[in-house]
N, C-alpha and C positions, 0 to 999 in steps of 0.2 A: 717344764722340761717331764720333773716330778711331778706337778702338776697334772699334765696329761695321761700322763703313766697310770697314775692313782684314778685319775675318771672312767680311763677305757676299764683300768681295774674291776673299777662298782661296776662298770658296766656292762661288764661279763658276766660277771656274779648276780647280779640283779636279772638278768638276759637269762641265767639258769636257774633262776630261781623261779623265775615265770612261765620257763618252759615246764620245770616242773613242775609246780599247780597248774599247771592246764594238764598234762598228761595227767594226774592223780581227782583232778575233779572228772576233765575224761570217765575217765575209771569208775567212781563214783554213778556219775550220770547213767551207765549203761549198768552198772549195779540195782540202779533202781529202778531201773527201767519194767518191772517184774519180776525180776528172775526168782527175786524171795517173797515166794509168801509161803504165809503164816502156814496157813489151813483154818485160819480161825472162822473165815467168815465161814465155815460151813463143819459148826458143830454135827460131832458125830462120824464126821466125814473118815473115811479107813484112809489116812493120811502115810504118802511112799517117796520117800527123800531118796531122788536120784542123786549121786555124790560120781564125779569126778570131770573127766581136764576138758577142753573142747570138743570132743567128741559126745558129751554129754550134753554142754552146754548150749540152748537154745536149739538143741537138735531130738529126741526123744521121747522129751518130757510131756511137752504139751499133746502128742500124737497120741501117748503112753495113756495118758489121762482122759481124752477126747472112745476113746476104743473104751477102757474100764466103764467110763460109766453111760454110752450106748451100749453093754453088754452085762452091765451089773447086774440087772434083774431088780432094778430098784437101790439099789446101794449105792452110795454117792463117794466119791474114790476124790481124792486131794490128792497131787504129783507136785512135789516140789523138787521146781530146778534150781541142783546146787551144782551143778557145772560151772568151772574156769577155769580160763585160759589159760595153759604156759605154765601147769603146774606140771607136776608126777604124784608115783603114789607118796610117796612122804609127805609131801603135802596133805592130800586127802585124809592119810590116818593121824598125821600131826592136827588136823580141827576137828576129825570126828566128833572127840567131846562138845567140842561148843555148838556141834551142827544138830549133837543128839540133844542137847539142854532146850533152844533154841529152836526147833521144831517138831519134838516128842512124837518122832514116828511110828506107825503099827511096824512099818518095813525101811530096809533099806536096801537101794540098790547102786553097787557100785561097778563106772566101766574106768577102767584104769589099765596102765603100762605100756601105753599106746607114749607115752614122754621120759620113759626113763630109761632108753637108751641117751647115750650121747649124741646131742640134737649137731647134725655136720655143721652148719654156721656158727654154734659160735666155739668151737673147735681151738680156730687159732686167733680168737678175740683175747687182746689182752689185757694182762686184770682180769678177766672172765671169774676167779676168784672172790674177788675183791669186797670189802661189806658195800663202796661206793656202788658199786656195780650191781651186786646185791638189792640194794635197797632203793636206789635210785634212777625211776626212769628216761631222766635226762637222761646222766651218764652214759644210761645202757645203752639208748636211740643214739646218743652223740661217738661211743665206742665199736658200735655198729653201723656205722654211717661213714668213719674211716677205718678200719676197718672191710669195708668193701670196696672203700677206693684204693686201699692201698695192697689190696690182691685182686685190682685194675689199672691198674697202674696210674688211680686220680679220676679214671674216664665211666664215670654214672652211666653214661651213651651203653656202657658195654653188657649192662646186666641184664641178664636172659627173660623171658619174658615170662610170667606167671605159670608153672607144670613143667620146666622144665628145669634142667640143673641138678645142682647137688642138694639134697634134701627135700627137691620136688616128692612129690605125691605115685608112689609107683606105679608105674605103667602107664602116665602119662606124656613120660617122654615116647614111649614107646607107641602110644597111639595118635602123638601130633606128627610125627615122622610116617604115617602111613598113609596119612593124608593129605601129607603134600605131593 
C-alpha cells in the first residue's frame, strides 16, 4: 500500500513539474516570436520602446512603426514591442532599468494602469497571495480551475461564454443582450 501511495505521489509531482515546464516553454516560445526586437538590425534608426500590459502586447507597436516609417520623410523608426500580458504598473516600473539597458531606446511609451485594480476573478482564489501562486504557472492554473469548479458547484459546463459575466469587457454583455 505504501508503495502505491508513493508511486501516486511521485506521479502527481512529475505531472505538475511537466505541466509547469510546458507552460513556461509556451511562454518562452511566445516571447521569442519577434516581440523583443533589439532594433540593432536598423543602425541609426530612432528607437521607440513601448512598454505595458496586454493592451500593448502585439497591439499598437507594429502599426505605429509602419505609420512612422511611412510618414517619416526618410527617417527610419524601430518600434520595440515590450508589452507583457497579465502584469501591472509595478511590474513595468520594476523592469524599466533592464529594458532601458537592453534596448537603449530614444523614446519610451508606456500604456499602463489597466491591470492595477483588483482582478475580479482572483478575488476569491485561496492562496492567491502565496509565493507558489505568484511563481508557479501550473499551481496558478490549477488554483483558478479549482476555484471556478467550486464557485459553480463543480460544473464547468456552467461557465459563461466569453464576453459575459464578471471580469468581462465593459459593454460586451449589454451588446450581447441587445442582439438577442
